[in-house]
MMTF fields as JSON, N, C-alpha, C and O atoms, coordinates in Angstrom:
{
  "mmtfVersion": "1.0.0",
  "mmtfProducer": "UNKNOWN",
  "numBonds": 443,
  "numAtoms": 444,
  "numGroups": 111,
  "numChains": 1,
  "numModels": 1,
  "chainsPerModel": [1],
  "groupsPerChain": [111],
  "chainIdList": ["A"],
  "bondAtomList": [4, 2, 8, 6, 12, 10, 16, 14, 20, 18, 24, 22, 28, 26, 32, 30, 36, 34, 40, 38, 44, 42, 48, 46, 52, 50, 56, 54, 60, 58, 64, 62, 68, 66, 72, 70, 76, 74, 80, 78, 84, 82, 88, 86, 92, 90, 96, 94, 100, 98, 104, 102, 108, 106, 112, 110, 116, 114, 120, 118, 124, 122, 128, 126, 132, 130, 136, 134, 140, 138, 144, 142, 148, 146, 152, 150, 156, 154, 160, 158, 164, 162, 168, 166, 172, 170, 176, 174, 180, 178, 184, 182, 188, 186, 192, 190, 196, 194, 200, 198, 204, 202, 208, 206, 212, 210, 216, 214, 220, 218, 224, 222, 228, 226, 232, 230, 236, 234, 240, 238, 244, 242, 248, 246, 252, 250, 256, 254, 260, 258, 264, 262, 268, 266, 272, 270, 276, 274, 280, 278, 284, 282, 288, 286, 292, 290, 296, 294, 300, 298, 304, 302, 308, 306, 312, 310, 316, 314, 320, 318, 324, 322, 328, 326, 332, 330, 336, 334, 340, 338, 344, 342, 348, 346, 352, 350, 356, 354, 360, 358, 364, 362, 368, 366, 372, 370, 376, 374, 380, 378, 384, 382, 388, 386, 392, 390, 396, 394, 400, 398, 404, 402, 408, 406, 412, 410, 416, 414, 420, 418, 424, 422, 428, 426, 432, 430, 436, 434, 440, 438],
  "bondOrderList": [1, 1, 1, 1, 1, 1, 1, 1, 1, 1, 1, 1, 1, 1, 1, 1, 1, 1, 1, 1, 1, 1, 1, 1, 1, 1, 1, 1, 1, 1, 1, 1, 1, 1, 1, 1, 1, 1, 1, 1, 1, 1, 1, 1, 1, 1, 1, 1, 1, 1, 1, 1, 1, 1, 1, 1, 1, 1, 1, 1, 1, 1, 1, 1, 1, 1, 1, 1, 1, 1, 1, 1, 1, 1, 1, 1, 1, 1, 1, 1, 1, 1, 1, 1, 1, 1, 1, 1, 1, 1, 1, 1, 1, 1, 1, 1, 1, 1, 1, 1, 1, 1, 1, 1, 1, 1, 1, 1, 1, 1],
  "groupList": [{"groupName": "MET", "atomNameList": ["N", "CA", "C", "O"], "elementList": ["N", "C", "C", "O"], "formalChargeList": [0, 0, 0, 0], "bondAtomList": [1, 0, 2, 1, 3, 2], "bondOrderList": [1, 1, 2], "singleLetterCode": "M", "chemCompType": "L-PEPTIDE LINKING"}, {"groupName": "LYS", "atomNameList": ["N", "CA", "C", "O"], "elementList": ["N", "C", "C", "O"], "formalChargeList": [0, 0, 0, 0], "bondAtomList": [1, 0, 2, 1, 3, 2], "bondOrderList": [1, 1, 2], "singleLetterCode": "K", "chemCompType": "L-PEPTIDE LINKING"}, {"groupName": "THR", "atomNameList": ["N", "CA", "C", "O"], "elementList": ["N", "C", "C", "O"], "formalChargeList": [0, 0, 0, 0], "bondAtomList": [1, 0, 2, 1, 3, 2], "bondOrderList": [1, 1, 2], "singleLetterCode": "T", "chemCompType": "L-PEPTIDE LINKING"}, {"groupName": "SER", "atomNameList": ["N", "CA", "C", "O"], "elementList": ["N", "C", "C", "O"], "formalChargeList": [0, 0, 0, 0], "bondAtomList": [1, 0, 2, 1, 3, 2], "bondOrderList": [1, 1, 2], "singleLetterCode": "S", "chemCompType": "L-PEPTIDE LINKING"}, {"groupName": "ILE", "atomNameList": ["N", "CA", "C", "O"], "elementList": ["N", "C", "C", "O"], "formalChargeList": [0, 0, 0, 0], "bondAtomList": [1, 0, 2, 1, 3, 2], "bondOrderList": [1, 1, 2], "singleLetterCode": "I", "chemCompType": "L-PEPTIDE LINKING"}, {"groupName": "VAL", "atomNameList": ["N", "CA", "C", "O"], "elementList": ["N", "C", "C", "O"], "formalChargeList": [0, 0, 0, 0], "bondAtomList": [1, 0, 2, 1, 3, 2], "bondOrderList": [1, 1, 2], "singleLetterCode": "V", "chemCompType": "L-PEPTIDE LINKING"}, {"groupName": "ALA", "atomNameList": ["N", "CA", "C", "O"], "elementList": ["N", "C", "C", "O"], "formalChargeList": [0, 0, 0, 0], "bondAtomList": [1, 0, 2, 1, 3, 2], "bondOrderList": [1, 1, 2], "singleLetterCode": "A", "chemCompType": "L-PEPTIDE LINKING"}, {"groupName": "ASP", "atomNameList": ["N", "CA", "C", "O"], "elementList": ["N", "C", "C", "O"], "formalChargeList": [0, 0, 0, 0], "bondAtomList": [1, 0, 2, 1, 3, 2], "bondOrderList": [1, 1, 2], "singleLetterCode": "D", "chemCompType": "L-PEPTIDE LINKING"}, {"groupName": "GLN", "atomNameList": ["N", "CA", "C", "O"], "elementList": ["N", "C", "C", "O"], "formalChargeList": [0, 0, 0, 0], "bondAtomList": [1, 0, 2, 1, 3, 2], "bondOrderList": [1, 1, 2], "singleLetterCode": "Q", "chemCompType": "L-PEPTIDE LINKING"}, {"groupName": "GLU", "atomNameList": ["N", "CA", "C", "O"], "elementList": ["N", "C", "C", "O"], "formalChargeList": [0, 0, 0, 0], "bondAtomList": [1, 0, 2, 1, 3, 2], "bondOrderList": [1, 1, 2], "singleLetterCode": "E", "chemCompType": "L-PEPTIDE LINKING"}, {"groupName": "PHE", "atomNameList": ["N", "CA", "C", "O"], "elementList": ["N", "C", "C", "O"], "formalChargeList": [0, 0, 0, 0], "bondAtomList": [1, 0, 2, 1, 3, 2], "bondOrderList": [1, 1, 2], "singleLetterCode": "F", "chemCompType": "L-PEPTIDE LINKING"}, {"groupName": "GLY", "atomNameList": ["N", "CA", "C", "O"], "elementList": ["N", "C", "C", "O"], "formalChargeList": [0, 0, 0, 0], "bondAtomList": [1, 0, 2, 1, 3, 2], "bondOrderList": [1, 1, 2], "singleLetterCode": "G", "chemCompType": "PEPTIDE LINKING"}, {"groupName": "TYR", "atomNameList": ["N", "CA", "C", "O"], "elementList": ["N", "C", "C", "O"], "formalChargeList": [0, 0, 0, 0], "bondAtomList": [1, 0, 2, 1, 3, 2], "bondOrderList": [1, 1, 2], "singleLetterCode": "Y", "chemCompType": "L-PEPTIDE LINKING"}, {"groupName": "LEU", "atomNameList": ["N", "CA", "C", "O"], "elementList": ["N", "C", "C", "O"], "formalChargeList": [0, 0, 0, 0], "bondAtomList": [1, 0, 2, 1, 3, 2], "bondOrderList": [1, 1, 2], "singleLetterCode": "L", "chemCompType": "L-PEPTIDE LINKING"}, {"groupName": "ASN", "atomNameList": ["N", "CA", "C", "O"], "elementList": ["N", "C", "C", "O"], "formalChargeList": [0, 0, 0, 0], "bondAtomList": [1, 0, 2, 1, 3, 2], "bondOrderList": [1, 1, 2], "singleLetterCode": "N", "chemCompType": "L-PEPTIDE LINKING"}, {"groupName": "TRP", "atomNameList": ["N", "CA", "C", "O"], "elementList": ["N", "C", "C", "O"], "formalChargeList": [0, 0, 0, 0], "bondAtomList": [1, 0, 2, 1, 3, 2], "bondOrderList": [1, 1, 2], "singleLetterCode": "W", "chemCompType": "L-PEPTIDE LINKING"}, {"groupName": "ARG", "atomNameList": ["N", "CA", "C", "O"], "elementList": ["N", "C", "C", "O"], "formalChargeList": [0, 0, 0, 0], "bondAtomList": [1, 0, 2, 1, 3, 2], "bondOrderList": [1, 1, 2], "singleLetterCode": "R", "chemCompType": "L-PEPTIDE LINKING"}, {"groupName": "HIS", "atomNameList": ["N", "CA", "C", "O"], "elementList": ["N", "C", "C", "O"], "formalChargeList": [0, 0, 0, 0], "bondAtomList": [1, 0, 2, 1, 3, 2], "bondOrderList": [1, 1, 2], "singleLetterCode": "H", "chemCompType": "L-PEPTIDE LINKING"}, {"groupName": "PRO", "atomNameList": ["N", "CA", "C", "O"], "elementList": ["N", "C", "C", "O"], "formalChargeList": [0, 0, 0, 0], "bondAtomList": [1, 0, 2, 1, 3, 2], "bondOrderList": [1, 1, 2], "singleLetterCode": "P", "chemCompType": "L-PEPTIDE LINKING"}, {"groupName": "CYS", "atomNameList": ["N", "CA", "C", "O"], "elementList": ["N", "C", "C", "O"], "formalChargeList": [0, 0, 0, 0], "bondAtomList": [1, 0, 2, 1, 3, 2], "bondOrderList": [1, 1, 2], "singleLetterCode": "C", "chemCompType": "L-PEPTIDE LINKING"}],
  "groupTypeList": [0, 1, 2, 3, 1, 4, 3, 5, 6, 7, 3, 8, 9, 2, 3, 10, 11, 12, 2, 13, 3, 4, 4, 14, 11, 1, 15, 1, 13, 13, 4, 4, 12, 12, 13, 3, 14, 14, 14, 6, 5, 16, 12, 14, 9, 13, 8, 16, 0, 4, 11, 1, 4, 2, 12, 16, 2, 13, 3, 3, 2, 13, 1, 9, 0, 9, 3, 7, 11, 13, 4, 17, 16, 9, 9, 12, 18, 8, 4, 18, 18, 1, 5, 9, 12, 3, 13, 2, 9, 1, 11, 1, 2, 13, 15, 18, 4, 5, 8, 9, 0, 19, 8, 15, 11, 9, 10, 14, 1, 6, 1],
  "groupIdList": [1, 2, 3, 4, 5, 6, 7, 8, 9, 10, 11, 12, 13, 14, 15, 16, 17, 18, 19, 20, 21, 22, 23, 24, 25, 26, 27, 28, 29, 30, 31, 32, 33, 34, 35, 36, 37, 38, 39, 40, 41, 42, 43, 44, 45, 46, 47, 48, 49, 50, 51, 52, 53, 54, 55, 56, 57, 58, 59, 60, 61, 62, 63, 64, 65, 66, 67, 68, 69, 70, 71, 72, 73, 74, 75, 76, 77, 78, 79, 80, 81, 82, 83, 84, 85, 86, 87, 88, 89, 90, 91, 92, 93, 94, 95, 96, 97, 98, 99, 100, 101, 102, 103, 104, 105, 106, 107, 108, 109, 110, 111],
  "secStructList": [7, 7, 7, 7, 7, 7, 7, 2, 2, 2, 2, 6, 6, 1, 2, 2, 2, 2, 2, 2, 2, 2, 2, 7, 1, 1, 1, 2, 2, 2, 2, 2, 2, 2, 2, 2, 2, 2, 1, 1, 3, 3, 2, 2, 2, 2, 2, 2, 2, 2, 7, 1, 7, 7, 2, 2, 2, 2, 2, 2, 2, 2, 2, 2, 2, 2, 2, 6, 6, 1, 3, 3, 3, 3, 3, 3, 7, 7, 1, 1, 7, 3, 3, 3, 3, 3, 3, 7, 2, 2, 2, 2, 6, 6, 2, 2, 2, 2, 2, 2, 2, 2, 2, 2, 2, 2, 2, 2, 6, 6, 7],
  "xCoordList": [-12.785, -13.48, -12.769, -11.543, -13.441, -12.907, -13.051, -14.113, -11.932, -11.874, -11.831, -11.284, -12.392, -12.24, -11.425, -11.413, -10.727, -9.892, -10.411, -10.849, -10.388, -10.785, -9.504, -8.474, -9.599, -8.389, -8.288, -9.294, -7.096, -6.739, -7.617, -8.088, -7.838, -8.631, -10.124, -10.777, -10.677, -12.027, -12.281, -13.413, -11.249, -11.385, -12.12, -12.902, -11.917, -12.495, -13.998, -14.769, -14.387, -15.709, -16.649, -17.863, -16.089, -16.976, -17.023, -16.137, -18.075, -18.291, -17.063, -16.421, -16.711, -15.671, -14.276, -13.504, -14.039, -12.82, -12.811, -11.765, -13.96, -14.044, -13.627, -12.798, -14.326, -14.049, -12.533, -11.93, -12.015, -10.55, -9.698, -8.706, -10.028, -9.215, -9.327, -8.399, -10.465, -10.65, -9.76, -9.052, -9.78, -9.087, -7.817, -7.24, -7.255, -5.943, -4.824, -4.943, -3.676, -2.603, -2.489, -3.439, -1.23, -0.861, -1.477, -1.657, -1.777, -2.05, -3.516, -3.899, -4.322, -5.734, -6.582, -7.254, -6.564, -7.496, -7.092, -7.914, -5.807, -5.319, -5.668, -6.024, -5.631, -6.122, -7.566, -7.994, -8.376, -9.74, -10.014, -10.864, -9.373, -9.483, -9.151, -9.921, -7.994, -7.614, -8.501, -8.784, -8.944, -9.833, -11.326, -12.05, -11.68, -12.97, -12.97, -14.005, -11.91, -11.811, -11.497, -11.687, -11.004, -10.523, -11.049, -10.499, -12.16, -12.747, -11.716, -11.068, -11.485, -10.458, -9.117, -8.931, -8.162, -6.729, -5.808, -5.989, -4.821, -3.75, -2.831, -2.717, -2.141, -1.248, -0.087, 0.146, 0.588, 1.689, 1.076, 1.707, -0.048, -0.652, -1.058, -0.942, -1.546, -1.884, -0.617, -0.586, 0.384, 1.674, 2.25, 2.822, 2.097, 2.548, 1.666, 2.137, 0.433, -0.565, -0.112, 0.082, 0.056, 0.346, 1.732, 1.843, 2.757, 4.02, 4.965, 5.31, 5.314, 6.365, 5.774, 5.591, 5.513, 5.003, 5.86, 6.115, 6.293, 7.101, 6.158, 4.967, 6.733, 6.003, 5.445, 4.268, 6.224, 5.794, 4.699, 3.793, 4.775, 3.725, 2.426, 1.348, 2.502, 1.227, 0.69, -0.534, 1.463, 0.885, 0.166, -0.982, 0.826, 0.345, -1.024, -2.002, -0.974, -2.132, -3.262, -4.387, -3.093, -4.144, -4.683, -5.892, -3.808, -4.341, -5.172, -6.226, -4.8, -5.576, -6.93, -7.94, -6.932, -8.221, -9.114, -10.339, -8.408, -9.299, -9.898, -11.055, -9.077, -9.646, -10.767, -11.72, -10.619, -11.637, -12.934, -13.93, -12.808, -13.949, -14.128, -15.193, -13.059, -13.083, -12.776, -13.301, -11.941, -11.502, -11.692, -11.793, -11.75, -11.881, -10.692, -10.28, -10.102, -8.917, -9.311, -9.713, -9.228, -9.501, -8.332, -7.6, -8.053, -6.899, -7.259, -8.074, -6.628, -6.905, -5.865, -4.66, -6.367, -5.283, -4.735, -5.245, -3.694, -2.991, -1.553, -1.143, -0.757, 0.676, 1.002, 0.679, 1.618, 1.949, 0.7, -0.318, 0.754, -0.362, -1.0, -0.258, -2.229, -2.963, -3.856, -4.684, -3.638, -4.437, -5.01, -4.275, -6.306, -6.981, -7.551, -7.955, -7.615, -8.192, -9.328, -9.181, -10.414, -11.514, -12.166, -11.921, -12.978, -13.634, -14.911, -15.575, -15.165, -16.398, -17.518, -17.253, -18.72, -19.787, -19.504, -19.822, -18.967, -18.654, -17.523, -17.562, -16.633, -15.508, -16.159, -15.759, -17.07, -17.649, -18.38, -18.552, -18.822, -19.492, -18.64, -19.151, -17.316, -16.323, -16.028, -15.443, -16.427, -16.083, -16.657, -15.905, -17.941, -18.486, -17.636, -17.403, -17.177, -16.429, -15.052, -14.639, -14.421, -13.205, -13.474, -12.694, -14.566, -14.988, -15.144, -14.67, -15.854, -15.983, -14.551, -14.303, -13.696, -12.474, -11.617, -10.82, -11.873, -11.196, -11.807, -11.086, -13.086, -13.718, -13.316, -13.165, -13.153, -12.684, -11.222, -10.91, -10.369, -9.047, -9.036, -8.342, -9.805, -9.932, -10.304, -9.745, -11.243, -11.841, -10.735, -10.539, -10.041, -9.168, -7.74, -6.991, -7.32, -5.831, -5.404, -4.247, -6.272, -5.98, -5.991, -5.509, -6.504, -6.73, -5.488, -5.436],
  "yCoordList": [18.474, 18.521, 19.632, 19.599, 20.532, 21.614, 21.388, 21.069, 21.577, 21.404, 22.655, 23.588, 22.81, 24.054, 23.843, 22.768, 24.941, 24.825, 25.754, 26.859, 25.396, 26.206, 26.94, 26.319, 28.219, 28.995, 28.74, 28.452, 28.84, 28.754, 29.6, 29.146, 30.804, 31.829, 31.369, 31.633, 30.692, 30.343, 28.944, 28.607, 28.176, 26.77, 26.626, 25.685, 27.521, 27.462, 27.854, 27.469, 28.6, 28.999, 27.945, 28.095, 26.789, 25.694, 24.673, 24.601, 23.804, 22.653, 21.794, 21.418, 21.472, 20.624, 21.157, 20.387, 22.384, 23.002, 22.989, 22.816, 23.171, 23.061, 21.691, 21.52, 20.6, 19.272, 18.917, 18.323, 19.302, 19.109, 19.739, 19.147, 20.926, 21.611, 20.87, 20.866, 20.274, 19.48, 18.239, 17.937, 17.479, 16.163, 16.249, 15.188, 17.409, 17.487, 16.959, 16.865, 16.602, 16.161, 14.679, 13.94, 14.261, 12.834, 11.907, 10.706, 12.494, 11.718, 11.818, 10.947, 12.756, 12.987, 11.79, 11.307, 11.29, 10.184, 8.865, 8.085, 8.767, 7.621, 7.773, 6.752, 8.885, 9.207, 8.929, 8.321, 9.395, 9.109, 7.544, 7.023, 6.926, 5.461, 4.741, 3.865, 5.052, 4.435, 4.813, 3.954, 6.014, 6.388, 5.803, 5.543, 5.637, 4.913, 3.503, 2.982, 2.877, 1.456, 1.248, 0.136, 2.259, 2.083, 2.948, 3.013, 3.683, 4.748, 5.625, 6.31, 5.679, 6.49, 5.915, 4.785, 6.66, 6.157, 7.213, 8.425, 6.651, 7.539, 7.96, 7.324, 9.059, 9.606, 8.608, 8.442, 7.991, 7.116, 5.905, 5.401, 5.43, 4.258, 4.596, 3.75, 5.839, 6.306, 6.461, 6.143, 6.918, 7.042, 5.744, 5.645, 4.654, 3.395, 2.829, 2.198, 3.061, 2.578, 3.095, 2.348, 4.463, 5.117, 4.681, 4.437, 4.598, 4.208, 5.438, 6.186, 5.572, 6.617, 8.07, 8.72, 8.475, 9.873, 10.434, 9.734, 11.631, 12.293, 12.788, 13.012, 12.944, 13.475, 14.906, 15.194, 15.684, 17.057, 17.083, 17.913, 16.25, 16.16, 15.606, 16.1, 14.647, 14.066, 15.015, 15.081, 15.765, 16.768, 17.815, 18.132, 18.374, 19.495, 19.022, 19.763, 17.815, 17.345, 17.125, 17.46, 16.599, 16.443, 17.815, 17.977, 18.795, 20.124, 20.687, 21.252, 20.586, 21.003, 20.319, 20.958, 18.936, 18.241, 18.652, 18.746, 18.874, 19.379, 20.799, 21.083, 21.635, 23.025, 22.935, 23.713, 21.958, 21.772, 21.023, 20.862, 20.611, 19.97, 18.487, 17.905, 17.889, 16.415, 15.46, 14.348, 15.886, 15.072, 15.768, 16.994, 14.932, 15.431, 14.968, 13.814, 15.899, 15.638, 15.546, 16.565, 14.461, 14.254, 14.162, 13.179, 15.14, 15.055, 14.735, 15.415, 13.66, 13.24, 13.824, 13.763, 14.389, 14.958, 13.839, 13.532, 13.281, 12.255, 12.364, 13.104, 11.617, 11.554, 10.137, 9.325, 9.721, 10.6, 11.04, 10.349, 12.198, 12.67, 11.654, 10.982, 11.561, 10.666, 11.538, 12.3, 11.382, 12.122, 11.077, 10.212, 11.126, 10.293, 11.101, 12.239, 10.564, 11.232, 10.417, 9.196, 10.945, 10.279, 11.164, 12.366, 10.513, 11.28, 12.022, 11.499, 13.164, 13.895, 13.335, 12.527, 13.777, 13.468, 14.014, 13.318, 15.133, 15.674, 14.744, 14.433, 14.387, 13.418, 12.055, 11.464, 11.602, 10.328, 10.395, 9.338, 11.456, 11.592, 11.396, 11.253, 11.383, 11.199, 9.758, 9.375, 8.886, 7.518, 6.848, 6.138, 7.009, 6.403, 6.735, 5.872, 7.957, 8.434, 7.583, 7.098, 7.44, 6.639, 5.139, 4.509, 4.625, 3.243, 3.1, 2.132, 4.125, 4.025, 4.141, 3.442, 4.939, 4.969, 3.666, 3.303, 3.041, 1.678, 0.675, -0.147, 0.697, -0.223, 0.081, -0.84, 1.331, 1.743, 1.177, 0.592, 1.333, 0.755, -0.694, -1.177, -1.463, -2.875, -3.311, -4.279, -2.644, -2.924, -2.677, -3.5, -1.542, -1.156, -1.489, -1.342, -1.945, -2.209, -3.367, -3.42, -4.353, -5.622, -5.361, -6.188, -4.289, -4.154, -3.557, -3.353],
  "zCoordList": [-52.013, -50.768, -49.988, -49.872, -49.495, -48.736, -47.189, -46.655, -46.565, -45.046, -44.453, -45.042, -43.245, -42.615, -41.354, -40.754, -40.971, -39.839, -38.748, -39.069, -37.575, -36.459, -36.006, -35.744, -35.927, -35.496, -34.008, -33.358, -33.461, -32.088, -31.21, -30.166, -31.616, -30.801, -30.732, -29.722, -31.772, -31.801, -31.179, -30.833, -31.054, -30.612, -29.304, -29.166, -28.305, -27.011, -27.058, -26.179, -28.067, -28.322, -28.779, -28.64, -29.368, -29.872, -28.873, -28.022, -28.911, -28.085, -28.307, -27.326, -29.491, -29.851, -29.24, -28.668, -29.385, -28.824, -27.275, -26.65, -26.701, -25.197, -24.724, -23.83, -25.455, -25.137, -25.241, -24.347, -26.325, -26.484, -25.49, -25.064, -25.084, -24.013, -22.637, -21.829, -22.434, -21.129, -21.206, -20.245, -22.381, -22.326, -23.005, -23.243, -23.377, -24.119, -23.222, -22.0, -23.943, -23.224, -23.258, -23.516, -22.973, -23.083, -21.952, -22.154, -20.808, -19.628, -19.115, -18.333, -19.472, -18.94, -19.176, -18.266, -20.409, -20.683, -19.818, -19.337, -19.717, -18.933, -17.547, -16.959, -16.902, -15.551, -15.396, -14.415, -16.418, -16.347, -16.434, -15.711, -17.212, -17.278, -16.018, -15.626, -15.3, -14.197, -13.036, -12.201, -12.937, -11.836, -12.035, -11.074, -13.27, -13.557, -13.16, -12.742, -13.261, -12.848, -11.48, -10.987, -10.758, -9.347, -8.349, -7.25, -8.647, -7.693, -7.168, -7.959, -5.867, -5.288, -5.241, -4.791, -5.696, -5.856, -5.216, -5.334, -4.538, -3.947, -4.986, -6.034, -4.718, -5.745, -6.214, -7.412, -5.263, -5.659, -6.374, -7.303, -6.023, -6.746, -8.153, -9.04, -8.401, -9.712, -10.494, -11.683, -9.896, -10.679, -11.119, -12.204, -10.22, -10.633, -11.73, -12.676, -11.583, -12.708, -14.05, -15.01, -14.079, -15.322, -15.934, -17.136, -15.069, -15.503, -15.75, -14.836, -16.919, -17.303, -17.323, -18.352, -16.1, -15.87, -14.745, -13.765, -14.858, -13.805, -12.704, -12.921, -11.541, -10.403, -10.802, -10.583, -11.323, -11.714, -12.794, -12.733, -13.7, -14.789, -14.197, -14.527, -13.379, -12.893, -11.875, -11.757, -11.118, -10.197, -10.929, -10.618, -11.917, -12.73, -13.515, -13.609, -14.015, -14.765, -13.811, -14.182, -12.618, -11.564, -11.157, -10.995, -10.992, -10.682, -11.8, -11.509, -13.024, -14.103, -14.232, -14.524, -13.997, -14.038, -12.788, -12.854, -11.709, -10.526, -10.823, -10.514, -11.415, -11.698, -12.732, -12.718, -13.628, -14.597, -14.1, -14.805, -12.872, -12.252, -12.641, -12.434, -13.211, -13.526, -12.407, -12.361, -11.522, -10.358, -9.128, -9.087, -7.989, -6.692, -5.921, -6.036, -5.089, -4.371, -2.903, -2.342, -2.28, -0.935, -0.035, -0.148, 0.911, 1.74, 3.152, 3.776, 3.671, 5.039, 6.026, 5.784, 7.141, 8.099, 8.997, 10.074, 8.48, 9.155, 8.854, 7.96, 9.609, 9.295, 9.05, 9.917, 7.95, 6.892, 6.11, 6.159, 5.373, 4.677, 3.635, 2.919, 3.565, 2.662, 1.843, 2.342, 0.477, -0.584, -1.5, -1.977, -1.765, -2.739, -3.822, -3.583, -5.059, -6.178, -6.703, -6.748, -7.095, -7.657, -8.755, -8.856, -9.537, -10.599, -9.96, -9.065, -10.45, -10.004, -10.943, -11.834, -10.715, -11.563, -12.981, -13.945, -13.15, -14.465, -15.144, -16.335, -14.36, -14.832, -15.233, -16.236, -14.524, -14.817, -16.084, -16.689, -16.556, -17.831, -19.024, -20.134, -18.834, -19.899, -20.078, -21.091, -19.088, -19.115, -20.342, -21.009, -20.709, -21.882, -23.1, -23.946, -23.198, -24.375, -24.388, -25.441, -23.264, -23.212, -23.578, -24.292, -23.077, -23.486, -24.963, -25.558, -25.606, -27.076, -27.754, -28.737, -27.285, -27.82, -27.719, -28.583, -26.606, -26.442, -27.357, -27.924, -27.531, -28.471, -29.945, -30.748, -30.271, -31.622, -31.762, -32.799, -30.789, -30.876, -31.088, -31.983, -30.273, -30.424, -31.727, -32.241, -32.324, -33.633, -34.724, -35.618, -34.614, -35.68, -35.574, -36.54, -34.403, -34.309, -35.052, -35.471, -35.269, -35.997, -37.528, -38.302, -37.92, -39.42, -40.035, -41.248]
}
């Protein structure tokens, strides 16, 4: 059986490559999971939910996801500053995929 490999240069040009580039990394799917279950979440609350993630990593991941149009960052003009994150409509379309992945895990982890 012959397998084909997508070169790194071509991976962004395919639908599969684009999808992987949007959800790549250790934390993005977890962030989608927690935001789907909790609507708007403050930064520190999200960091507590995720657990072992550094401030810098969470911050850069959220910025990437915001630039990809997956999450919305709402900043409230008050002291102390209040910032909440939520999924955009585009981000919400990934939720069924995450649910399917969870179901796959449930089915296969016992085997």
